[in-house]
Steps between C-alpha positions, in 0.01 A plus 500: 500500500551193288308264731169704522511579137557125425206407727271748317615369172412148605156619626426691178605189302277278713206745454573530126485112468172488693367789289576315185402140601138541618438290822121504422568254218526150622823304455764786540560465879446232742199487722554591868578173684303594801194586278536170305552286810247650738275736294601783738633830369835590644608867548689486169214367292423742224834671544603435134165634364555800736853560363367462143230750548725742690765473217219612267395798724172332604514574878136400557542149349838467690336579832222256414735215417712551813482812716790376724725472200429857393573627851830297478579683175459831676716381793772381255505837318540695824778273629662508170496875477647523855770243404593718192514820696720339770714338221557843336608636838730201543301378797389142544138406519411373841139434581468357844157396571402373842348143496161637587495663157574164332234336712277768389564438137437130551173572677384722213591232251323240698194709553492584128519129406222408740261774393552455126406126554174591676165566314485867628869566393458376142576843368856438606526178295653516161 
């Protein structure tokens, strides 16, 4: 159980830091290199603002900053809970996803990136 508890401690620490150091104030975090070099929002753009809002319990703002990140928080919570249950039972966590699922995740991230950079998808931009 030490590993999943340690991972959760690291995640809580990271969220605690982002909750304390506001990414909405310039100068605290570096600008996304893709955004800086190309002007295109990557799938992670707005992720720190999303984490900041999520840590403060503002789900609407978190979704507005980066909806994919919020979905990632939910997926992480489910996988971590499954990991803990299996660790308590003394069983290893094995999640064997077929390549088509990974391709599906990639396709969703690509589609999210394209749509949030188009005028009609501006609601998905941070």
